[in-house]
Steps between C-alpha positions, in 0.01 A plus 500: 500500500142425390428293814615797717287741302201271522537467868538867563196567284290250705616657820445852371137415405445363848669764714297748694803716579698619204771660713554169684527329175772759378699456820483112479600495135750789462771263378266356228442815314702597190748758611757512231491762220542386143857658487592320833379157367670541165829607656488218739441241218767671294747444781402149545533422136817706461376684189591866399250767439649548163435139402145525625452831291628325188337154551165648592493759208412770754831686478603787718148518662613186692740699717218728618285206579772332708568836679132534574458838331257364232201281543499255212185374310399131520663429157830670597507287815438187281788603269718551791406146632608364168826694511569373844389150401258490796297180566126512454464523876748792529320681216165446667631633821658816350158569323323448835720732704472754217126483538444363147296200391695180504539311172177287431520186298138555389600807316660417151760788523590409854517126407755580235711704748475208748614268231790736422611522855473125574670402183775744561446706189614862464266787517568544126411142412178536713417826321527326169261224627261767616521685170437175303180459703394869438545587866652809653883453542679558823750751362 
């Protein structure tokens, strides 16, 4: 994914015709909505919305996000990523398509979240670790 993004950026910097760039790279743009992506992953993983609601700590709000009637915050998306047991790559992608900053290992709070994701911790365990480090919790 990073290589594609880097290549597109280089080409975009050097193009003299933005419309031609758009036509050439139409398939490279991010087209899915947050709800579409989450629903797609949910189907692939075979998990219910109710289990995501419970495991994420987000509750009933999860249903509105999956239906696309509510736009979640970055932290709500991260909680849902934990609830869906998304990989780090899947979590980063859902943040990107939702127009949020991806998790950055140079940020202490984000580093703990990355650690939680990659070590298959729950959102609640990760929140405890954030709290122990005097950082803002996810939920």
